[in-house]
N, C-alpha and C positions, 0 to 999 in steps of 0.2 A: 143671466149669463151663469150656468151650471157652474159647476165646479172643476167638471172635466174641461169646460171652455176657458177656464181663468188659466187651468194649468197648463194646456196647450196654449194659450197666449203666451203665458208666461216663459213657456219651451224656445218659442217663436225667436220672443225677444231677446233671450238669452244666444241664439243660436247665429242671431243676425248682428248683434253690439260683436261678439267673437268674430264673424267671418270680415266685417271691417275693421275690426281690429287686428288679424294675425294673416289674414288673406284665405283662400281657399286649396292651397297644395301644400301650408307648413302644418309639419308634423307636429308642432303648437297646436295650431289649431284644430287636429284630430283630439289630440289629449284632452283639452280642455270642453270640446262640444261632447265628448264621452263624459266629462266631470259633469257639465251641465245636465245633461239627461240622466244623468244618476239624480245629482241631487232634485231637479223636477219632478222627475217621475216616482222616485222612492216610496215619496208619500203617497200615491194613490195605491201601489201596491200594499203597502201596510194598511193602508185605509179599507180597502177589500178583502181582507183577512177575514174568512169565518170565526164568529164568536168559539169559543171552547165549548164543552158538551155541557151540559146543564148536571148541577150536582158534582161535578171533580173539583177537585182543589189545585190551581195552577201553580201552589207553591210545591205540591209534592212530585217529583219526578220519578216515580216508580210503579212499576207494572204492577197490575193487581195482584200477581202471585206472590210478593215480596221481592222477586229479583230487581237488581237495580237496571235503570232504563238506559237505552244506549244514549252515546254522547248527545247525537242529534235530537233528546227529549230537552236537554238544556233549553232553556229559551234564550241564552245568549251565545251559543250554536246555531241555533234554528236563524236566528237574527244573522251570523255570521255566514252560514250559506245562503240565504237572498243577498247577501251582498254580494256575495259570489258571481251570483246568477245576474245580477244587475250589468254585468260587462255584456252579458248577450242580445239587452235589448239595442232595438235599433235606432242608430242616430236619428233618423229622419221620419218621425212621427205625421200621419196624415187624419184624419178628420171624414170619414166616410159619409154621406149625406145620398140617400137614397128616397128615391118615391114612392117605392113601395109600401105598405102601411108594416110590414115585418118581413123584413130581407131573413132566407132561410141561412143557416150556419154554413150550407158548401158556397153558398153565393160569396158569402164574406170571405171564406177559406179561399175561394177562388181568386180575388182580389187580392191577398196577403200573398199568394205566390208568385 
């Protein structure tokens, strides 16, 4: 079992438990389901981040010219921006399995829309 399958299984477990507990039309269900999605899918977003450039100092938040960096360059503010973008994640996540050896990006995009 891969890490992605484990995360999706955990997400499905959370949503099923919340659906049984609160029902499907209750506003509490919706808010807890979004929180469960954030809690399960957030580690995946941080794990898939690209590593910093080689030779760069991660503690130095200044531009090469010596000017102060914009506010979003600070790691805490970058995390805050990522956390606020998690609200845009869908509540329902499916795993698409295709018989093609390598599905194209346009095929996946058409399925998502």
